[in-house]
N, C-alpha and C positions, 0 to 999 in steps of 0.2 A: 639924937636928932630932935630939934625943937618942934614946936607945934606948927610953925609957919611952913617948913619944908614938908611936913606930913600932910598938911592941907593941900599944898601945891602938888604933891605926889598923887594924892587920891583924886583931885579934881582934874588933873591932866592925863590920867591913865590912858584914855582913849587915843592920845597923841603919841605917847612915848612907849607904850607897852607893845611888845611883839605879839604876833598872832601865831596860832598853830598852822602848820602847813596843811593844805587841803589834800589829804592823802588817805587812802584806804589801807595802806600797809601798817601792820602793827609793829611796835618796837621803834617807831621814829619819834624821837623826843625833841628834835631840832625845832627852833622857832624862826618864823619869818619876820625879819626886821625891815622888809622892803618899804613899808609905810610908816615905820616908827621913827620918830624924831628923838635923837639922844639928848636928854636934858641932864646937865651936870651942875652940881652945886658944891660950894666950898665956903670957907669963911676967910676973912682977911687975916685973921690970926694965923691960920694954917699956912696961907700963902706967904706971910712974912717969915714964919718959922722954917718952912721946908722948901719954899720956892715953888714956882709953877710946874716944874718938872718932877716934883716929889709926889708921893702918894697922898695927895690932899683932895682928890676929886671923888665925889660920890655920884654915881649915876642913879637916877630915879629907877626904882624897881630892883636894885641890887643892894647888898649889904656891904659895909666896909668901904674904906677909901682905897683908891687906885691911882696909878699914874694916869696922865691924860690919854696916852696911847691905849692903855689897857681899858680905860673907861669907855673909850670910843669904839673899841673892838667888839665884834659880835661873834665870840667863839662858838656859840651854840646856834649859829645862823646857817647860811648857805653851804659852807664847807662841811659842817657836821651833817646837814641834810643829805648832801651828795654821798658822803661816806655811809650813813645809815641806810639810804635808799639802795646803794650798791650791795650792802650786806643783806638787806631784805630781799633783793632780787636774787642774790646767790642762794639764800636759804630756800626761796620759792623754787628755783631751778633744781636744787638738790632734792626737795620734796617731790617735785614732779618726776624726776628721774627714779627715785626710790619707788614711787607708786607704779610707774611703768615697769620697772624691774620685777616688782611683785606680781605683775600680770603676765610676765614672760612665760610661755609654755615650756614644759619639760618633756623630753623624749620618752615615749612609752617603753622603748626597747632598752636604751642604755642609761637613761636618767640624766643626761646632760641637758643644760638649758639651750634653747634655740638661739642661734646667732641672729643678729639683726636682719641679715639677708634672708635667712630661712623663714624667720617670722614674717617678714614682708611678703615673701613668696607664698606663704600659706594663707595670708589674710588679704592680700591685694585683690582688688576687683578683677575677676577673670583669671587670676593666677592660680587659684585652687584647682582649676581644670588640669593644669600641667604639673602641679606640685606633687602628684603622687599621694602617698599615705600622709595625711595631714598631722598624724600623731607622732611622727618620727623626726629626728633632727636631720640636719644637712648631711652629716657623715653617714648615718644609717640609710638615708634616702639615696645617697650616692652608691652605697653598697647594693641596694635594691636595683638601681638602674644598671649597674655593672653586671649583676647576676642575670637580669632580664636580657641584656645585650649578649652575654655569653651564651645563654640558652638559645637565643634566636640565631646566632652565628653557628652554633653547633647543629641546629636543626636544618639550616640552609646550606651547610657546607657539603660539597659533593664528596662522594666516597673516594678515598684514595686508592691507588693501585693495590696496596697491600690489603685493603679491606674487601676488595672484590673477590668474587669466586673465580678460581682459575678457569680459563677457557678450555673447553674440551673439544678436541677435533671432531668434526663431523656433526656438530650440533649447531643450531642457530639458523638464521634465515639463509645465509649463503654458505651452505656446506659443500664440501668437495665431494664430488662424486668419484668414486674410485674403485 
């Protein structure tokens, strides 16, 4: 490249140079060409030798000659930004899920991790009143509830005929006189 295109390139940088996307996500290297004007240069010799559709075009800010279509393309622009932003969002979601999973409680009795439902039940506002033992998983809690219900049913069940004392004649409120 001769001195004239180098001067042109440096003096026009604010017009043709892309800018970084205004993003807080790390790992996004895509550039914003929204306000950049593509400036292409070539020589008459190259045009005569290879034609206008050959790799004779040099876009300011890039190295090497390209075809006209390739020189006008912005492969590191919006499409790359969308792809990188999607990957960054996916990584952030995976990181949040891993952090949440690390905080998931473990049952004091059986060692299993709480299910989402049980975790919500033990931490929801007002849910802890009905959740029972907050240190046990849903399965152990269900076992506790079943044992409590069985004990209540057994205590409230009326005595069966076989369990009663046999009735003796002549005893009781209405005994026969005889």
